[in-house]
C-alpha positions, 0 to 999 in steps of 0.5 A: 221696860220702865218710864216715868212720864209728867201728868198734869205735873206730877211724875209718876214712873209706869211699867206694861202692865201696872194700875196707878192713880193719877189728877181727875181726868177728862176721859170716860172709864174704857177709853185709851189716854196716850202720853208723850211727856216722858223724862226717862224710859230703860227698856233693859240697858238701855237708858234714854233720859231726855232733854227734857222729854223722850219722843214716845208715847205711853198708852194706858186705859181709864179704868175709873174714877174716884174720891181720895180719903177723906182728910179733915181739915182744923183751924182754930184760934186760941181764946177767940171762939173761932173752930171751923172743920171742914172735910177733903176727899181729893178726885182721883182717875185710874188708870191701867198703862198698856204700852210704852212705845219709843219714837225713833 
C-alpha cells in the first residue's frame, strides 16, 4: 500500500514503515500524528485519486527534530566593496509512518 500525502504544503510518497523528513512540526518526539490530506492511494490493484482528497488517514510517529545541512548565502556587488556571507540550516522533523487507513 502506498499513498501520496500533503504535509504542510509539500507532497510525500509514503509506505507503511517508511521514515521521512518533513518540515518542522510542533509535536514532541514520541507523539502520534495523523495526516488526512491524502491525494493518491494505491492498495494492490485498487487505485484512488482524490478530488481533491481521498478519505482516510496516515498515522505517523515523531522520531526526532533536527536541522539540515548548512547552506551558505553569499551576496556581493562588484566594485562597491559590498560582501555579506550568511548561513542557513532548515529545521525538520523525522517521522515514521505507522499505518495508512482508508475510510469507505
